[in-house]
N, CA, C and O atoms as a CHARMM CRD file, in Angstrom:
* protein
*
  352
    1    1 MET  N     41.20600 -16.78000-197.89000 PROA 1      0.00000
    2    1 MET  CA    42.31400 -16.32000-197.06100 PROA 1      0.00000
    3    1 MET  C     41.86400 -16.30800-195.60000 PROA 1      0.00000
    4    1 MET  O     40.77000 -15.84800-195.27200 PROA 1      0.00000
    5    2 GLU  N     42.73200 -16.82500-194.73700 PROA 2      0.00000
    6    2 GLU  CA    42.39100 -16.88200-193.31300 PROA 2      0.00000
    7    2 GLU  C     42.49100 -15.50500-192.68300 PROA 2      0.00000
    8    2 GLU  O     43.33600 -14.70500-193.08700 PROA 2      0.00000
    9    3 PRO  N     41.64300 -15.20900-191.69800 PROA 3      0.00000
   10    3 PRO  CA    41.77300 -13.92900-191.00600 PROA 3      0.00000
   11    3 PRO  C     43.05800 -13.91200-190.19200 PROA 3      0.00000
   12    3 PRO  O     43.46800 -14.93400-189.64000 PROA 3      0.00000
   13    4 ALA  N     43.69000 -12.74800-190.12100 PROA 4      0.00000
   14    4 ALA  CA    44.93400 -12.63100-189.36200 PROA 4      0.00000
   15    4 ALA  C     44.65000 -12.78000-187.87500 PROA 4      0.00000
   16    4 ALA  O     43.65600 -12.26900-187.35800 PROA 4      0.00000
   17    5 MET  N     45.54000 -13.48800-187.20400 PROA 5      0.00000
   18    5 MET  CA    45.40600 -13.64200-185.75800 PROA 5      0.00000
   19    5 MET  C     45.94900 -12.38800-185.08600 PROA 5      0.00000
   20    5 MET  O     46.71600 -11.63600-185.68500 PROA 5      0.00000
   21    6 ALA  N     45.55800 -12.17500-183.87300 PROA 6      0.00000
   22    6 ALA  CA    45.99300 -10.99700-183.13400 PROA 6      0.00000
   23    6 ALA  C     47.49600 -11.03800-182.90200 PROA 6      0.00000
   24    6 ALA  O     48.09400 -12.10800-182.78500 PROA 6      0.00000
   25    7 ASN  N     48.09700  -9.84900-182.83700 PROA 7      0.00000
   26    7 ASN  CA    49.52300  -9.74900-182.53100 PROA 7      0.00000
   27    7 ASN  C     49.76200 -10.09300-181.07200 PROA 7      0.00000
   28    7 ASN  O     48.93100  -9.81400-180.20800 PROA 7      0.00000
   29    8 THR  N     50.90000 -10.69900-180.81400 PROA 8      0.00000
   30    8 THR  CA    51.32000 -10.97700-179.44900 PROA 8      0.00000
   31    8 THR  C     52.69900 -10.36900-179.28400 PROA 8      0.00000
   32    8 THR  O     53.57000 -10.57900-180.12800 PROA 8      0.00000
   33    9 GLN  N     52.91400  -9.61800-178.21100 PROA 9      0.00000
   34    9 GLN  CA    54.23100  -9.04800-177.95300 PROA 9      0.00000
   35    9 GLN  C     54.86200  -9.78800-176.78400 PROA 9      0.00000
   36    9 GLN  O     54.23600  -9.97300-175.74000 PROA 9      0.00000
   37   10 VAL  N     56.11400 -10.20900-176.97100 PROA 10     0.00000
   38   10 VAL  CA    56.86400 -10.88000-175.90300 PROA 10     0.00000
   39   10 VAL  C     58.19500 -10.16800-175.73700 PROA 10     0.00000
   40   10 VAL  O     58.72100  -9.58100-176.68300 PROA 10     0.00000
   41   11 ASN  N     58.73300 -10.22400-174.53000 PROA 11     0.00000
   42   11 ASN  CA    60.03400  -9.60000-174.32500 PROA 11     0.00000
   43   11 ASN  C     61.13000 -10.54000-174.83100 PROA 11     0.00000
   44   11 ASN  O     60.89000 -11.73000-175.03300 PROA 11     0.00000
   45   12 LEU  N     62.30300 -10.01300-175.02900 PROA 12     0.00000
   46   12 LEU  CA    63.40900 -10.75100-175.62200 PROA 12     0.00000
   47   12 LEU  C     63.75700 -11.99500-174.81000 PROA 12     0.00000
   48   12 LEU  O     63.99600 -13.05700-175.38400 PROA 12     0.00000
   49   13 TYR  N     63.79000 -11.87900-173.49300 PROA 13     0.00000
   50   13 TYR  CA    64.10900 -13.03400-172.65100 PROA 13     0.00000
   51   13 TYR  C     63.09000 -14.14500-172.85200 PROA 13     0.00000
   52   13 TYR  O     63.45800 -15.31100-172.99500 PROA 13     0.00000
   53   14 GLU  N     61.81000 -13.78600-172.86400 PROA 14     0.00000
   54   14 GLU  CA    60.75100 -14.78000-173.07800 PROA 14     0.00000
   55   14 GLU  C     60.88400 -15.40000-174.47100 PROA 14     0.00000
   56   14 GLU  O     60.68100 -16.60200-174.64000 PROA 14     0.00000
   57   15 ALA  N     61.22200 -14.58100-175.45800 PROA 15     0.00000
   58   15 ALA  CA    61.38400 -15.09300-176.81800 PROA 15     0.00000
   59   15 ALA  C     62.52300 -16.10500-176.89000 PROA 15     0.00000
   60   15 ALA  O     62.39700 -17.13800-177.54800 PROA 15     0.00000
   61   16 LYS  N     63.63700 -15.81000-176.21100 PROA 16     0.00000
   62   16 LYS  CA    64.75400 -16.75300-176.20800 PROA 16     0.00000
   63   16 LYS  C     64.37500 -18.04100-175.50300 PROA 16     0.00000
   64   16 LYS  O     64.75100 -19.13100-175.93400 PROA 16     0.00000
   65   17 THR  N     63.63600 -17.90900-174.42800 PROA 17     0.00000
   66   17 THR  CA    63.25100 -19.07800-173.63600 PROA 17     0.00000
   67   17 THR  C     62.23200 -19.94600-174.35800 PROA 17     0.00000
   68   17 THR  O     62.26500 -21.16900-174.22600 PROA 17     0.00000
   69   18 HSD  N     61.33100 -19.33900-175.11500 PROA 18     0.00000
   70   18 HSD  CA    60.21700 -20.06500-175.73700 PROA 18     0.00000
   71   18 HSD  C     60.23300 -19.97200-177.26000 PROA 18     0.00000
   72   18 HSD  O     59.18000 -20.01800-177.89600 PROA 18     0.00000
   73   19 LEU  N     61.42900 -19.84100-177.85100 PROA 19     0.00000
   74   19 LEU  CA    61.51800 -19.62500-179.29500 PROA 19     0.00000
   75   19 LEU  C     60.80300 -20.70900-180.09900 PROA 19     0.00000
   76   19 LEU  O     60.08100 -20.39900-181.04700 PROA 19     0.00000
   77   20 SER  N     60.99100 -21.95000-179.73700 PROA 20     0.00000
   78   20 SER  CA    60.38800 -23.04800-180.50000 PROA 20     0.00000
   79   20 SER  C     58.86800 -22.92600-180.54700 PROA 20     0.00000
   80   20 SER  O     58.26800 -23.05600-181.61400 PROA 20     0.00000
   81   21 SER  N     58.24800 -22.67900-179.40600 PROA 21     0.00000
   82   21 SER  CA    56.78200 -22.57100-179.39300 PROA 21     0.00000
   83   21 SER  C     56.31400 -21.29500-180.09400 PROA 21     0.00000
   84   21 SER  O     55.24400 -21.28600-180.70300 PROA 21     0.00000
   85   22 LEU  N     57.09400 -20.22500-180.01500 PROA 22     0.00000
   86   22 LEU  CA    56.73300 -18.99000-180.70900 PROA 22     0.00000
   87   22 LEU  C     56.79500 -19.18700-182.22500 PROA 22     0.00000
   88   22 LEU  O     55.94900 -18.67100-182.95500 PROA 22     0.00000
   89   23 VAL  N     57.79000 -19.92700-182.69300 PROA 23     0.00000
   90   23 VAL  CA    57.90000 -20.21000-184.12400 PROA 23     0.00000
   91   23 VAL  C     56.70100 -21.04800-184.57800 PROA 23     0.00000
   92   23 VAL  O     56.15000 -20.81300-185.65300 PROA 23     0.00000
   93   24 GLU  N     56.30400 -22.01300-183.76900 PROA 24     0.00000
   94   24 GLU  CA    55.12600 -22.83100-184.10700 PROA 24     0.00000
   95   24 GLU  C     53.87300 -21.96200-184.20500 PROA 24     0.00000
   96   24 GLU  O     53.06800 -22.13200-185.12100 PROA 24     0.00000
   97   25 ARG  N     53.71100 -21.03600-183.26600 PROA 25     0.00000
   98   25 ARG  CA    52.54800 -20.14900-183.28400 PROA 25     0.00000
   99   25 ARG  C     52.56900 -19.25800-184.51000 PROA 25     0.00000
  100   25 ARG  O     51.53300 -19.04300-185.14000 PROA 25     0.00000
  101   26 ALA  N     53.74200 -18.73700-184.85600 PROA 26     0.00000
  102   26 ALA  CA    53.86000 -17.88400-186.03900 PROA 26     0.00000
  103   26 ALA  C     53.55500 -18.68800-187.30100 PROA 26     0.00000
  104   26 ALA  O     52.91300 -18.17900-188.21900 PROA 26     0.00000
  105   27 ALA  N     54.00800 -19.93100-187.35100 PROA 27     0.00000
  106   27 ALA  CA    53.74800 -20.77500-188.52100 PROA 27     0.00000
  107   27 ALA  C     52.25400 -21.00400-188.71800 PROA 27     0.00000
  108   27 ALA  O     51.80400 -21.24200-189.83900 PROA 27     0.00000
  109   28 LYS  N     51.49100 -20.93400-187.64100 PROA 28     0.00000
  110   28 LYS  CA    50.03900 -21.11200-187.72100 PROA 28     0.00000
  111   28 LYS  C     49.31800 -19.80600-188.05000 PROA 28     0.00000
  112   28 LYS  O     48.09100 -19.78600-188.14600 PROA 28     0.00000
  113   29 GLY  N     50.06500 -18.71600-188.22400 PROA 29     0.00000
  114   29 GLY  CA    49.45700 -17.46400-188.65300 PROA 29     0.00000
  115   29 GLY  C     49.50800 -16.33100-187.65200 PROA 29     0.00000
  116   29 GLY  O     49.10700 -15.21200-187.97100 PROA 29     0.00000
  117   30 GLU  N     49.98900 -16.59100-186.45500 PROA 30     0.00000
  118   30 GLU  CA    50.03500 -15.53200-185.43900 PROA 30     0.00000
  119   30 GLU  C     51.26600 -14.66200-185.65900 PROA 30     0.00000
  120   30 GLU  O     52.34900 -15.17000-185.95100 PROA 30     0.00000
  121   31 GLU  N     51.10000 -13.36300-185.51900 PROA 31     0.00000
  122   31 GLU  CA    52.23000 -12.45200-185.60300 PROA 31     0.00000
  123   31 GLU  C     52.77600 -12.24900-184.20000 PROA 31     0.00000
  124   31 GLU  O     52.05000 -11.83200-183.29700 PROA 31     0.00000
  125   32 ILE  N     54.04800 -12.54500-184.02000 PROA 32     0.00000
  126   32 ILE  CA    54.70500 -12.40200-182.72400 PROA 32     0.00000
  127   32 ILE  C     55.67300 -11.22900-182.81400 PROA 32     0.00000
  128   32 ILE  O     56.57000 -11.22500-183.65700 PROA 32     0.00000
  129   33 VAL  N     55.49600 -10.23800-181.95000 PROA 33     0.00000
  130   33 VAL  CA    56.39300  -9.08900-181.89800 PROA 33     0.00000
  131   33 VAL  C     57.34000  -9.30200-180.72400 PROA 33     0.00000
  132   33 VAL  O     56.91100  -9.56400-179.60100 PROA 33     0.00000
  133   34 ILE  N     58.63900  -9.18500-181.00500 PROA 34     0.00000
  134   34 ILE  CA    59.65000  -9.33700-179.95400 PROA 34     0.00000
  135   34 ILE  C     60.13000  -7.95200-179.56900 PROA 34     0.00000
  136   34 ILE  O     60.54700  -7.16400-180.41800 PROA 34     0.00000
  137   35 ALA  N     60.06700  -7.66200-178.26700 PROA 35     0.00000
  138   35 ALA  CA    60.40900  -6.33100-177.76300 PROA 35     0.00000
  139   35 ALA  C     61.59100  -6.41600-176.80800 PROA 35     0.00000
  140   35 ALA  O     61.80400  -7.43300-176.15000 PROA 35     0.00000
  141   36 LYS  N     62.34700  -5.34200-176.74500 PROA 36     0.00000
  142   36 LYS  CA    63.45300  -5.21200-175.79300 PROA 36     0.00000
  143   36 LYS  C     63.18300  -3.95300-174.98800 PROA 36     0.00000
  144   36 LYS  O     63.08400  -2.85900-175.54300 PROA 36     0.00000
  145   37 ALA  N     63.06700  -4.11000-173.69800 PROA 37     0.00000
  146   37 ALA  CA    62.74200  -3.00700-172.80000 PROA 37     0.00000
  147   37 ALA  C     61.43500  -2.33200-173.23800 PROA 37     0.00000
  148   37 ALA  O     61.30200  -1.11100-173.15800 PROA 37     0.00000
  149   38 GLY  N     60.47600  -3.14100-173.70100 PROA 38     0.00000
  150   38 GLY  CA    59.17400  -2.63200-174.09500 PROA 38     0.00000
  151   38 GLY  C     59.11400  -2.03700-175.48900 PROA 38     0.00000
  152   38 GLY  O     58.03700  -1.66500-175.95400 PROA 38     0.00000
  153   39 LYS  N     60.27200  -1.93700-176.17600 PROA 39     0.00000
  154   39 LYS  CA    60.31500  -1.36000-177.51500 PROA 39     0.00000
  155   39 LYS  C     60.31600  -2.48700-178.55600 PROA 39     0.00000
  156   39 LYS  O     61.22900  -3.31300-178.55400 PROA 39     0.00000
  157   40 PRO  N     59.31500  -2.53800-179.44200 PROA 40     0.00000
  158   40 PRO  CA    59.28400  -3.58400-180.47000 PROA 40     0.00000
  159   40 PRO  C     60.54700  -3.55100-181.32500 PROA 40     0.00000
  160   40 PRO  O     60.95100  -2.49500-181.81200 PROA 40     0.00000
  161   41 MET  N     61.16700  -4.72300-181.50200 PROA 41     0.00000
  162   41 MET  CA    62.42600  -4.81400-182.24200 PROA 41     0.00000
  163   41 MET  C     62.33500  -5.71300-183.47500 PROA 41     0.00000
  164   41 MET  O     63.04100  -5.48200-184.45700 PROA 41     0.00000
  165   42 ALA  N     61.46800  -6.74500-183.43900 PROA 42     0.00000
  166   42 ALA  CA    61.39200  -7.69600-184.55100 PROA 42     0.00000
  167   42 ALA  C     60.02600  -8.35700-184.55800 PROA 42     0.00000
  168   42 ALA  O     59.28600  -8.29900-183.57700 PROA 42     0.00000
  169   43 ARG  N     59.70000  -8.99300-185.69500 PROA 43     0.00000
  170   43 ARG  CA    58.43800  -9.72100-185.82000 PROA 43     0.00000
  171   43 ARG  C     58.69400 -11.12200-186.33700 PROA 43     0.00000
  172   43 ARG  O     59.52600 -11.31600-187.22400 PROA 43     0.00000
  173   44 LEU  N     57.99200 -12.09400-185.79500 PROA 44     0.00000
  174   44 LEU  CA    57.95400 -13.45000-186.33700 PROA 44     0.00000
  175   44 LEU  C     56.66000 -13.56100-187.11500 PROA 44     0.00000
  176   44 LEU  O     55.57900 -13.32400-186.57600 PROA 44     0.00000
  177   45 LEU  N     56.77000 -13.92200-188.38700 PROA 45     0.00000
  178   45 LEU  CA    55.60300 -14.04600-189.25200 PROA 45     0.00000
  179   45 LEU  C     55.64600 -15.40300-189.94300 PROA 45     0.00000
  180   45 LEU  O     56.72400 -15.96900-190.11700 PROA 45     0.00000
  181   46 PRO  N     54.49400 -15.93200-190.33800 PROA 46     0.00000
  182   46 PRO  CA    54.52700 -17.17600-191.10900 PROA 46     0.00000
  183   46 PRO  C     55.08900 -16.89600-192.49800 PROA 46     0.00000
  184   46 PRO  O     54.91600 -15.80600-193.04400 PROA 46     0.00000
  185   47 MET  N     55.75900 -17.88800-193.05700 PROA 47     0.00000
  186   47 MET  CA    56.26300 -17.75300-194.41800 PROA 47     0.00000
  187   47 MET  C     55.10200 -17.91600-195.39200 PROA 47     0.00000
  188   47 MET  O     54.16800 -18.67500-195.13300 PROA 47     0.00000
  189   48 THR  N     55.16300 -17.20900-196.50000 PROA 48     0.00000
  190   48 THR  CA    54.13300 -17.33000-197.52500 PROA 48     0.00000
  191   48 THR  C     54.41000 -18.57300-198.36900 PROA 48     0.00000
  192   48 THR  O     55.51800 -19.11000-198.35600 PROA 48     0.00000
  193   49 ALA  N     53.40600 -19.01700-199.09400 PROA 49     0.00000
  194   49 ALA  CA    53.57000 -20.17200-199.98100 PROA 49     0.00000
  195   49 ALA  C     54.65600 -19.89100-201.01200 PROA 49     0.00000
  196   49 ALA  O     55.42100 -20.78400-201.37800 PROA 49     0.00000
  197   50 GLU  N     54.72000 -18.65800-201.47400 PROA 50     0.00000
  198   50 GLU  CA    55.74300 -18.28600-202.46000 PROA 50     0.00000
  199   50 GLU  C     57.14900 -18.42700-201.88100 PROA 50     0.00000
  200   50 GLU  O     58.05600 -18.90300-202.56300 PROA 50     0.00000
  201   51 GLU  N     57.33200 -18.01800-200.63200 PROA 51     0.00000
  202   51 GLU  CA    58.64100 -18.12600-199.98400 PROA 51     0.00000
  203   51 GLU  C     59.04800 -19.57300-199.75700 PROA 51     0.00000
  204   51 GLU  O     60.23600 -19.89500-199.76200 PROA 51     0.00000
  205   52 MET  N     58.07100 -20.44200-199.56100 PROA 52     0.00000
  206   52 MET  CA    58.36800 -21.84700-199.28200 PROA 52     0.00000
  207   52 MET  C     58.50000 -22.67800-200.54900 PROA 52     0.00000
  208   52 MET  O     58.94900 -23.82200-200.48500 PROA 52     0.00000
  209   53 ALA  N     58.11400 -22.12400-201.71300 PROA 53     0.00000
  210   53 ALA  CA    58.19300 -22.86900-202.97300 PROA 53     0.00000
  211   53 ALA  C     59.65000 -23.11500-203.33100 PROA 53     0.00000
  212   53 ALA  O     60.50700 -22.26200-203.10100 PROA 53     0.00000
  213   54 PRO  N     59.92800 -24.29000-203.89800 PROA 54     0.00000
  214   54 PRO  CA    61.31400 -24.56700-204.29500 PROA 54     0.00000
  215   54 PRO  C     61.77300 -23.57300-205.36100 PROA 54     0.00000
  216   54 PRO  O     61.00900 -23.19800-206.25100 PROA 54     0.00000
  217   55 GLN  N     63.01800 -23.16100-205.25300 PROA 55     0.00000
  218   55 GLN  CA    63.57900 -22.21700-206.21500 PROA 55     0.00000
  219   55 GLN  C     64.02700 -22.96300-207.46400 PROA 55     0.00000
  220   55 GLN  O     64.55100 -24.07200-207.35800 PROA 55     0.00000
  221   56 PRO  N     63.83300 -22.38200-208.64500 PROA 56     0.00000
  222   56 PRO  CA    64.26900 -23.05900-209.86700 PROA 56     0.00000
  223   56 PRO  C     65.79100 -23.20200-209.88500 PROA 56     0.00000
  224   56 PRO  O     66.51700 -22.34000-209.39000 PROA 56     0.00000
  225   57 LEU  N     66.24900 -24.29100-210.45700 PROA 57     0.00000
  226   57 LEU  CA    67.68400 -24.50600-210.56500 PROA 57     0.00000
  227   57 LEU  C     68.25900 -23.57100-211.62500 PROA 57     0.00000
  228   57 LEU  O     67.58100 -23.20200-212.58400 PROA 57     0.00000
  229   58 ARG  N     69.50400 -23.20000-211.43500 PROA 58     0.00000
  230   58 ARG  CA    70.17500 -22.37400-212.43400 PROA 58     0.00000
  231   58 ARG  C     70.44500 -23.20300-213.68000 PROA 58     0.00000
  232   58 ARG  O     70.56800 -24.42600-213.61400 PROA 58     0.00000
  233   59 LYS  N     70.53300 -22.52400-214.80600 PROA 59     0.00000
  234   59 LYS  CA    70.91400 -23.19600-216.04300 PROA 59     0.00000
  235   59 LYS  C     72.38600 -23.58400-215.93700 PROA 59     0.00000
  236   59 LYS  O     73.18900 -22.85000-215.36100 PROA 59     0.00000
  237   60 PHE  N     72.73000 -24.72800-216.48900 PROA 60     0.00000
  238   60 PHE  CA    74.12100 -25.17800-216.46500 PROA 60     0.00000
  239   60 PHE  C     75.00000 -24.13900-217.13800 PROA 60     0.00000
  240   60 PHE  O     74.66600 -23.63200-218.20900 PROA 60     0.00000
  241   61 GLY  N     76.12300 -23.82500-216.51000 PROA 61     0.00000
  242   61 GLY  CA    77.06900 -22.88000-217.08100 PROA 61     0.00000
  243   61 GLY  C     76.80900 -21.43500-216.71700 PROA 61     0.00000
  244   61 GLY  O     77.54900 -20.55400-217.15500 PROA 61     0.00000
  245   62 GLN  N     75.78400 -21.16300-215.93400 PROA 62     0.00000
  246   62 GLN  CA    75.49200 -19.78500-215.52500 PROA 62     0.00000
  247   62 GLN  C     75.88700 -19.58700-214.06900 PROA 62     0.00000
  248   62 GLN  O     75.73000 -20.48100-213.23800 PROA 62     0.00000
  249   63 ASN  N     76.39700 -18.40700-213.78000 PROA 63     0.00000
  250   63 ASN  CA    76.61300 -18.07100-212.38400 PROA 63     0.00000
  251   63 ASN  C     75.36300 -17.36500-211.86100 PROA 63     0.00000
  252   63 ASN  O     74.37300 -17.25300-212.58400 PROA 63     0.00000
  253   64 LEU  N     75.39500 -16.89600-210.64200 PROA 64     0.00000
  254   64 LEU  CA    74.20800 -16.27100-210.05200 PROA 64     0.00000
  255   64 LEU  C     73.76100 -15.01300-210.77700 PROA 64     0.00000
  256   64 LEU  O     72.59200 -14.63600-210.69900 PROA 64     0.00000
  257   65 LEU  N     74.66800 -14.36400-211.47400 PROA 65     0.00000
  258   65 LEU  CA    74.31100 -13.15600-212.21100 PROA 65     0.00000
  259   65 LEU  C     73.83100 -13.47200-213.61900 PROA 65     0.00000
  260   65 LEU  O     73.41700 -12.56600-214.34200 PROA 65     0.00000
  261   66 GLY  N     73.87800 -14.73700-214.02400 PROA 66     0.00000
  262   66 GLY  CA    73.43800 -15.10900-215.35000 PROA 66     0.00000
  263   66 GLY  C     74.50200 -14.91900-216.41500 PROA 66     0.00000
  264   66 GLY  O     74.20500 -14.98100-217.60800 PROA 66     0.00000
  265   67 ILE  N     75.74800 -14.68500-215.99300 PROA 67     0.00000
  266   67 ILE  CA    76.82900 -14.47400-216.96100 PROA 67     0.00000
  267   67 ILE  C     77.24100 -15.82900-217.53600 PROA 67     0.00000
  268   67 ILE  O     77.53500 -16.77200-216.80100 PROA 67     0.00000
  269   68 THR  N     77.25400 -15.90200-218.85800 PROA 68     0.00000
  270   68 THR  CA    77.60600 -17.17000-219.49100 PROA 68     0.00000
  271   68 THR  C     78.82200 -17.03500-220.40700 PROA 68     0.00000
  272   68 THR  O     79.23600 -18.01400-221.02800 PROA 68     0.00000
  273   69 TYR  N     79.39200 -15.84500-220.49700 PROA 69     0.00000
  274   69 TYR  CA    80.50600 -15.61400-221.41300 PROA 69     0.00000
  275   69 TYR  C     81.79500 -15.44600-220.63300 PROA 69     0.00000
  276   69 TYR  O     81.84900 -14.70900-219.64900 PROA 69     0.00000
  277   70 ILE  N     82.83500 -16.13800-221.08300 PROA 70     0.00000
  278   70 ILE  CA    84.17900 -15.94800-220.55400 PROA 70     0.00000
  279   70 ILE  C     85.09200 -15.73600-221.75400 PROA 70     0.00000
  280   70 ILE  O     85.09700 -16.54100-222.68500 PROA 70     0.00000
  281   71 ALA  N     85.85400 -14.66800-221.73300 PROA 71     0.00000
  282   71 ALA  CA    86.73800 -14.34000-222.85200 PROA 71     0.00000
  283   71 ALA  C     87.76200 -15.45600-223.06300 PROA 71     0.00000
  284   71 ALA  O     88.17000 -16.12600-222.11500 PROA 71     0.00000
  285   72 ASP  N     88.16800 -15.64400-224.31600 PROA 72     0.00000
  286   72 ASP  CA    89.15800 -16.67900-224.64400 PROA 72     0.00000
  287   72 ASP  C     90.48200 -16.44100-223.92400 PROA 72     0.00000
  288   72 ASP  O     91.18000 -17.39200-223.57200 PROA 72     0.00000
  289   73 ASP  N     90.82800 -15.16600-223.70500 PROA 73     0.00000
  290   73 ASP  CA    92.10200 -14.84900-223.06100 PROA 73     0.00000
  291   73 ASP  C     91.95200 -14.58400-221.55900 PROA 73     0.00000
  292   73 ASP  O     92.78900 -13.91000-220.95900 PROA 73     0.00000
  293   74 PHE  N     90.89100 -15.11200-220.96000 PROA 74     0.00000
  294   74 PHE  CA    90.61300 -14.88000-219.53700 PROA 74     0.00000
  295   74 PHE  C     91.81500 -15.18000-218.65700 PROA 74     0.00000
  296   74 PHE  O     92.12200 -14.41000-217.74700 PROA 74     0.00000
  297   75 ASP  N     92.49600 -16.28600-218.91400 PROA 75     0.00000
  298   75 ASP  CA    93.60300 -16.69200-218.04900 PROA 75     0.00000
  299   75 ASP  C     94.97000 -16.38200-218.65900 PROA 75     0.00000
  300   75 ASP  O     95.98600 -16.92800-218.22800 PROA 75     0.00000
  301   76 ALA  N     94.99100 -15.50200-219.66600 PROA 76     0.00000
  302   76 ALA  CA    96.26200 -15.10200-220.28200 PROA 76     0.00000
  303   76 ALA  C     97.03800 -14.22000-219.30500 PROA 76     0.00000
  304   76 ALA  O     96.44100 -13.55600-218.45800 PROA 76     0.00000
  305   77 PRO  N     98.36700 -14.21300-219.42300 PROA 77     0.00000
  306   77 PRO  CA    99.17200 -13.34200-218.55400 PROA 77     0.00000
  307   77 PRO  C     98.76200 -11.87300-218.72200 PROA 77     0.00000
  308   77 PRO  O     98.38100 -11.44900-219.81300 PROA 77     0.00000
  309   78 LEU  N     98.84200 -11.12100-217.65000 PROA 78     0.00000
  310   78 LEU  CA    98.49800  -9.70000-217.70300 PROA 78     0.00000
  311   78 LEU  C     99.61100  -8.91600-218.38400 PROA 78     0.00000
  312   78 LEU  O    100.77900  -9.30000-218.31300 PROA 78     0.00000
  313   79 PRO  N     99.24700  -7.80100-219.05400 PROA 79     0.00000
  314   79 PRO  CA   100.27600  -6.95800-219.67600 PROA 79     0.00000
  315   79 PRO  C    101.21400  -6.37100-218.61600 PROA 79     0.00000
  316   79 PRO  O    100.83400  -6.21000-217.45600 PROA 79     0.00000
  317   80 GLU  N    102.43100  -6.05900-219.02900 PROA 80     0.00000
  318   80 GLU  CA   103.45200  -5.54600-218.11200 PROA 80     0.00000
  319   80 GLU  C    102.99500  -4.29200-217.36800 PROA 80     0.00000
  320   80 GLU  O    103.26900  -4.15600-216.17500 PROA 80     0.00000
  321   81 ASP  N    102.29100  -3.35800-218.06100 PROA 81     0.00000
  322   81 ASP  CA   101.88000  -2.12000-217.40500 PROA 81     0.00000
  323   81 ASP  C    100.85900  -2.38400-216.29800 PROA 81     0.00000
  324   81 ASP  O    100.85500  -1.68300-215.28600 PROA 81     0.00000
  325   82 VAL  N     99.99000  -3.38700-216.47700 PROA 82     0.00000
  326   82 VAL  CA    99.01000  -3.74400-215.44100 PROA 82     0.00000
  327   82 VAL  C     99.72900  -4.38300-214.26400 PROA 82     0.00000
  328   82 VAL  O     99.42000  -4.07900-213.11200 PROA 82     0.00000
  329   83 LEU  N    100.67200  -5.25400-214.53400 PROA 83     0.00000
  330   83 LEU  CA   101.46500  -5.88300-213.45900 PROA 83     0.00000
  331   83 LEU  C    102.19800  -4.81800-212.64400 PROA 83     0.00000
  332   83 LEU  O    102.25600  -4.89400-211.41700 PROA 83     0.00000
  333   84 ARG  N    102.76800  -3.80100-213.35600 PROA 84     0.00000
  334   84 ARG  CA   103.46600  -2.71700-212.65300 PROA 84     0.00000
  335   84 ARG  C    102.49800  -1.95200-211.73800 PROA 84     0.00000
  336   84 ARG  O    102.84700  -1.60300-210.61000 PROA 84     0.00000
  337   85 ASP  N    101.27000  -1.69400-212.23900 PROA 85     0.00000
  338   85 ASP  CA   100.27400  -0.98000-211.43700 PROA 85     0.00000
  339   85 ASP  C     99.95200  -1.71300-210.13800 PROA 85     0.00000
  340   85 ASP  O     99.63100  -1.08700-209.12800 PROA 85     0.00000
  341   86 PHE  N    100.03900  -3.03200-210.17000 PROA 86     0.00000
  342   86 PHE  CA    99.79700  -3.83300-208.96500 PROA 86     0.00000
  343   86 PHE  C    101.06600  -4.07800-208.16400 PROA 86     0.00000
  344   86 PHE  O    101.04700  -4.79700-207.16500 PROA 86     0.00000
  345   87 GLY  N    102.16800  -3.47800-208.60400 PROA 87     0.00000
  346   87 GLY  CA   103.41700  -3.61900-207.87000 PROA 87     0.00000
  347   87 GLY  C    104.06800  -4.98500-208.05700 PROA 87     0.00000
  348   87 GLY  O    104.83600  -5.43300-207.20500 PROA 87     0.00000
  349   88 LEU  N    103.76500  -5.63500-209.15300 PROA 88     0.00000
  350   88 LEU  CA   104.33800  -6.96400-209.40900 PROA 88     0.00000
  351   88 LEU  C    105.40200  -6.91700-210.46700 PROA 88     0.00000
  352   88 LEU  O    105.98600  -7.94800-210.80300 PROA 88     0.00000
């Protein structure tokens, strides 16, 4: 594991002006702290190998929650009392 590079603090204006070079420095391992009026507000950090790894594809037929079941009557008309509750 590489030793961590020293933190660098830049003001917001400088960060906006030099964002591209700051991102390059962070990608090389430097931690960049962005401050507003001298108060640290955010950090630029390099992404970890885990964060950069491709995400596995979802299984066919699954949504993001992993739900694979849809009731047979999913698209059936709603009962009259439910329609009334919705003012229909």
